[in-house]
Every structure is written in C-alpha cells, then in structure tokens.
C-alpha positions in Angstrom: -1.3 -26.8 19.8 2.4 -27.2 19.1 4.5 -24.4 17.6 4.5 -25.9 14.1 0.7 -26.0 14.0 0.6 -22.5 15.4 2.8 -21.1 12.7 0.9 -23.0 10.0 -2.5 -21.6 11.2 -1.0 -18.1 11.4 -0.1 -18.2 7.7 -3.5 -19.7 6.8 -5.2 -16.8 8.6 -3.0 -14.3 6.7 -3.9 -16.0 3.4 -7.6 -15.7 4.2 -7.2 -12.0 5.0 -5.7 -11.6 1.5 -8.4 -13.6 -0.2 -11.2 -11.6 1.5 -9.5 -8.2 0.9 -8.5 -8.4 -2.8 -9.3 -11.1 -5.3 -6.9 -9.5 -7.8 -4.0 -9.4 -5.4 -4.8 -12.9 -4.0 -4.8 -14.4 -7.5 -1.5 -12.8 -8.4 0.1 -14.1 -5.2 -0.8 -17.7 -6.1 1.8 -17.5 -8.9 4.6 -17.5 -6.4 6.4 -20.5 -5.0 5.0 -21.8 -1.7 7.4 -20.2 0.8 7.4 -16.9 -0.9 3.7 -16.9 -1.3 3.1 -17.4 2.4 5.6 -14.6 3.2 3.8 -12.2 0.8 0.4 -13.2 2.4 1.9 -12.3 5.8 3.2 -8.9 4.6 -0.1 -8.1 2.9 -2.1 -9.1 6.0 0.1 -6.8 8.1 -0.5 -3.9 5.8 -4.2 -4.5 6.0 -3.9 -4.6 9.8 -2.1 -1.3 9.9 -4.4 0.3 7.3 -7.5 -0.7 9.2 -6.1 0.9 12.4 -5.5 4.2 10.6 -9.0 4.1 9.0 -10.7 3.1 12.2 -12.0 -0.1 10.7 -10.3 -2.2 13.4 -9.6 -1.7 17.1 -7.0 -4.2 18.2 -6.3 -4.5 22.0 -3.2 -2.6 22.9 -1.3 -3.5 26.1 -0.9 0.0 27.4 2.1 0.8 29.6 4.0 3.8 30.9 6.8 3.2 28.3 4.3 3.0 25.4 2.5 6.2 26.6 5.8 8.0 26.6 6.6 6.9 23.0 3.1 7.9 21.9 3.5 11.4 23.4 6.9 11.9 21.7 5.6 10.6 18.4 2.4 12.7 18.5 4.5 15.8 19.3 6.8 15.2 16.3 4.0 14.4 13.9 2.0 17.5 14.8 5.1 19.6 14.3 5.6 18.0 10.8 2.0 18.2 9.6 0.8 21.4 11.3 -2.7 20.5 10.2 -5.8 19.3 12.1 -6.2 15.8 13.4 -8.8 13.7 11.4 -10.4 12.4 14.6 -11.4 13.5 18.1 -8.4 13.6 20.4 -9.2 10.4 22.2 -9.7 8.5 19.0 -6.6 10.0 17.5 -4.5 8.9 20.4 -5.9 5.4 20.3 -5.1 5.0 16.6 -1.6 6.4 17.0 -1.0 4.2 20.1 -2.0 1.1 18.1 0.4 2.1 15.3 3.3 2.9 17.7 2.6 -0.4 19.5 2.7 -2.3 16.2 6.0 -0.6 15.3 7.6 -1.5 18.7 6.4 -5.1 18.4 8.0 -5.4 14.9 11.2 -3.9 16.3 11.2 -6.5 19.1 10.5 -9.4 16.7 13.3 -8.3 14.4 15.6 -8.3 17.4 14.6 -11.9 18.2 12.0 -11.3 21.0 9.3 -13.8 20.0 7.1 -12.8 23.0 6.2 -9.7 20.9 3.9 -11.9 18.7 1.5 -12.0 21.7 0.2 -15.1 20.0 -1.5 -13.0 17.2 -1.5 -14.7 13.8 -0.2 -11.8 11.8 2.7 -11.2 14.1 3.5 -14.9 14.3 3.7 -15.1 10.5 5.7 -11.9 10.2 8.2 -13.3 12.8 8.8 -16.2 10.4 9.2 -13.8 7.5 11.9 -12.0 9.5 13.7 -15.4 10.1 13.4 -16.7 6.5 14.0 -13.6 4.3 16.4 -10.6 4.3 13.6 -8.0 4.7 14.6 -4.6 6.1 13.0 -3.3 9.3 13.2 0.3 8.1 10.9 -0.5 5.2 8.2 -1.7 7.6 8.7 1.4 9.7 8.2 3.5 6.6 4.9 1.8 5.9 3.7 2.7 9.4 4.8 6.3 8.9 2.5 6.4 5.9 -0.4 5.2 8.1 0.4 7.9 10.7 0.2 10.5 8.0 -3.5 9.6 7.5 -4.3 10.5 11.1 -3.9 14.1 10.1 -5.8 16.2 7.6 -4.3 15.4 4.2 -3.4 18.4 2.1 -0.4 17.7 -0.1 0.8 20.9 -1.7 3.4 19.7 -4.2 4.1 16.7 -6.5 7.1 15.9 -4.2 4.8 15.6 -1.2 2.5 13.3 -3.2 5.5 11.1 -4.2 6.8 11.0 -0.6 3.4 9.8 0.5 3.3 7.2 -2.3 6.8 6.0 -1.2 5.6 5.4 2.3 2.4 3.5 1.6 3.3 1.7 -1.6 7.0 1.8 -2.5 8.1 0.6 0.9 5.8 -2.4 0.5 7.5 -3.2 -2.8 10.9 -2.9 -1.2 9.8 -5.6 1.3 8.5 -7.8 -1.4 11.6 -7.8 -3.6 13.6 -9.1 -0.7 11.1 -12.0 -0.5 11.3 -12.5 -4.3 15.0 -13.0 -3.9 16.4 -10.0 -5.7 19.9 -9.3 -4.7 20.8 -6.4 -7.0 20.5 -3.1 -5.2 19.6 -1.4 -8.5 16.2 -3.1 -8.4 15.2 -1.0 -5.4 15.0 2.1 -7.6 12.6 0.5 -10.0 10.6 -1.0 -7.1 10.2 2.5 -5.7 8.9 3.8 -9.0 6.5 0.9 -9.3 5.0 1.7 -5.9 4.7 5.4 -6.8 2.9 4.7 -10.1 0.5 2.2 -8.6 -0.4 4.6 -5.7 -0.8 7.5 -8.2 -3.3 5.4 -10.1 -5.1 4.7 -6.8 -5.2 8.4 -5.9 -6.7 9.4 -9.3 -9.2 6.6 -9.2 -10.4 7.4 -5.7 -10.5 11.3 -5.9 -14.2 11.5 -5.2 -14.2 8.9 -2.4 -11.2 10.6 -0.8 -12.8 14.0 -1.1 -15.9 12.8 0.7 -13.6 11.5 3.5 -11.9 14.9 3.7 -8.6 13.7 2.2 -7.0 15.5 -0.7 -4.0 13.5 -2.0 -3.7 15.6 -5.2 -1.1 18.4 -5.2 -3.0 21.5 -4.3 -0.4 23.8 -5.8 -0.7 22.0 -9.1 -4.5 22.2 -9.0 -4.3 25.9 -8.4 -2.2 26.3 -11.5 -5.2 25.0 -13.5 -7.6 27.2 -11.5 -9.2 24.2 -9.8 -10.8 24.7 -6.5 -10.8 21.8 -4.0 -14.6 22.0 -3.6 -15.0 21.2 -7.3 -13.7 17.7 -6.7 -17.1 16.9 -5.1 -18.9 17.7 -8.4 -19.9 14.5 -10.2 -19.9 16.3 -13.5 -16.4 17.8 -13.1 -14.8 15.1 -15.2 -15.9 17.0 -18.4 -14.4 20.3 -17.3 -11.5 21.5 -19.5 -9.5 22.6 -16.5 -9.7 19.2 -15.0 -8.8 17.5 -18.3 -5.7 19.7 -18.6 -4.6 18.8 -15.1 -5.2 15.1 -15.7 -3.0 15.2 -18.8 -0.1 16.4 -16.7 -1.0 13.7 -14.1 -1.0 11.0 -16.8 2.4 12.0 -18.1 3.8 11.8 -14.5 2.3 8.3 -14.1 3.8 7.2 -17.4 7.3 8.3 -16.4 7.2 6.2 -13.3 5.7 3.3 -15.3 8.6 3.4 -17.7 11.1 3.0 -14.8 8.9 0.4 -13.0 9.0 -2.0 -16.0 12.7 -2.5 -15.6 12.1 -4.2 -12.2 11.1 -7.4 -14.0 14.6 -7.7 -15.5 15.9 -8.3 -11.9 13.4 -11.0 -11.0 13.3 -14.7 -11.9 10.4 -15.9 -14.1 8.4 -17.2 -11.1 8.8 -14.2 -8.9 8.2 -11.6 -11.7 4.8 -13.0 -12.5 3.1 -11.6 -9.4 4.1 -8.0 -9.8 3.5 -8.2 -13.6 -0.1 -9.3 -13.0 -0.6 -6.7 -10.4 0.7 -4.0 -12.7 -1.5 -5.2 -15.5 -4.6 -4.9 -13.3 -3.6 -1.3 -12.4 -2.7 -0.5 -16.0 -6.2 -1.6 -17.0 -7.7 0.8 -14.6 -5.3 3.6 -15.7 -6.1 3.0 -19.4 -9.8 3.2 -18.5 -9.2 6.6 -16.9 -7.2 7.7 -20.0 -10.0 6.4 -22.3 -12.5 8.5 -20.3 -10.3 11.6 -20.6 -9.8 11.7 -16.9 -13.5 11.4 -15.8 -13.2 9.7 -12.5 -16.2 11.5 -11.0 -19.3 10.3 -12.9 -18.3 6.6 -12.3 -15.5 5.1 -10.3 -13.0 3.4 -12.7 -12.7 -0.4 -12.1 -11.8 -3.6 -13.8 -14.5 -4.9 -16.0 -15.7 -8.5 -15.7 -14.1 -9.3 -19.1 -10.8 -7.8 -18.0 -10.8 -9.9 -14.8 -11.4 -13.0 -16.9 -8.5 -12.1 -19.2 -6.2 -11.6 -16.2 -7.2 -14.9 -14.7 -6.5 -16.6 -18.1 -3.1 -15.0 -18.2 -2.3 -16.1 -14.7 -3.1 -19.7 -15.5 -1.1 -19.6 -18.7 2.0 -18.0 -17.1 1.9 -20.3 -14.1 2.2 -23.2 -16.5 5.1 -21.5 -18.3 6.9 -20.7 -15.1 6.5 -24.3 -13.9 8.3 -25.6 -16.9 10.9 -22.9 -17.0 
C-alpha cells in the first residue's frame, strides 16, 4: 500500500471511530469542509484512544524501553505528589495505563518534531501526523488533554470549584483549543471563549453523570460546595436524592455557574466563519438540550439519566441539514 492510500485509510478509520462513538458528534462534524472534517475526526479519535486507555477499555501495545520506564517513574512520582490520593487501580494496572499515556505523549512530541516513525503505522497517529502538517495546532493543548486523562488514574475528589474548572479545562477546553486552530480562527481572543465553551460542556457532562461516576468511585462535584449544603457524598448514590431540597439548592448554584460560562462561550461563534461555526453550534445545542432537561427536572439526575429525546435528535438532524444548505450557498 502506498503512502497516499495509507493516509486515506487512516482518516477513514478515524471517521469510523467517531461514527461508532457518538452519533451526535459525528453528525455535527459532517457540516465541516472536507479537510477540516477529516482533521476533526482524527482529533476526536485520538481523544477516544486516550480516554479508553485511562478507563481501561483499551490496552494498546506499548514498546517498553529503559527511557520510557524512566519517564513513567518520573511522571508517576510527580502525579502522586500532586494528587496525594489513592490510585484507582492495582499498582500493575496503574503503571500500564500511565505508561500507555506517557508513550502516547512522547509519540505526539516526536511527530510534532517531524519524526514520522512515531506513527508506528497506527491509523490514529498517521492521521494526527497529517493534522500537525496541515493545521497550526499546538502541541501543548494535546499534552493538556493527556494530563486530564492522567488525573483519572487517581481517586477523583475535587474540593473546590476552581479544581473542577481546572479538570474541565484539561479534558474539554483543551480539545476546543485544538479544534479552533483547525476551524481557522486566527484571533487570539477566541481562545478565551473556547475555554469557557469546554468548561460549560464538561460541567453539563459532570452533572448528567453524577450517579454513574459515583458508582465508579469518581466525585467530580466540588466537595467543599456540597458540604456547604450539608450534602454527604454517600447521598449521591440515592436514586431519590433528586427531590431533596439540599440537592436542589446546590443544583441552583451549579446551574448559575454553567450559565455564566455559556454566556461567554456563545461569543466564540463570532470568530468563526459560517461553515466552521456550524459544528460547535450543533454540539452546544445538543448539550443545551440535556442541560435544559436537567433544569426542567429541577436537578433530578438520579431517578433517570438525562438524555436527548428521539424528537430532539430529529430536530437537531433537521437543523443540520438546513444549515449545511445555507452554509453551502454563503
């Protein structure tokens, strides 16, 4: 297989990963022009690759070496000094997941520096290598994404809102900062609004998934804020807790914080051209629908996990088709 075919197949594999992982995201990506769409597929596929490592859903082969082991030892020592909490997994499993993430980070560094051998003929890294060549993405944003995955290797116990926002920045805002470079946004001011967009989207994720995360031993909500409302962590496992007045009071504060970030995030669209802004607009609309459902239910995310209704999905699909036609003629 020649190099052109290898690259084409790599992007097609990334596209398939997106399609399988999220129909909503995949549909919104289709609004982008061809080259940008392929690049976004590659970034999304890389994020899934990293997330699956952190969650233990994937075990890629890692080419272990003395140099890599040294980096892992140094990284683990630093992370343990930062987190000062228990590891989420047995020591052997913890080390494997961290090694896989450190290996991915080192390979991205090598690709960014022009060392194409770091692809190791793997589709995602072949595609990301092309993204590095074609778009002015920043390596530091990719490294920040990996830092967010490393955080999930340890017991998650955020104490303050600032800690929650810092986590959201790593796992969501940093992705947005990569994407706006692909969209073609040259104004540095857009980065502020991309950061807020990532934070608000991840905050919605956190609120939606409180029960699921609790069962996994992860508490992304700010513990100090919960304490102010006399909420015990153990209560997050109660399916009837959504009707409790203490929870409703906490959720009201949570909603106000999300809305402040939403207000800033909306200004991002002003920096994007009509074709590029369609994708983040549709993604935000999907998350907004989930958020408004949570608001409608007065914060009850325990009795039933909030999600997009079938009717809402049909409406978003119709909007996508209509806006694609408008963008084509703009």
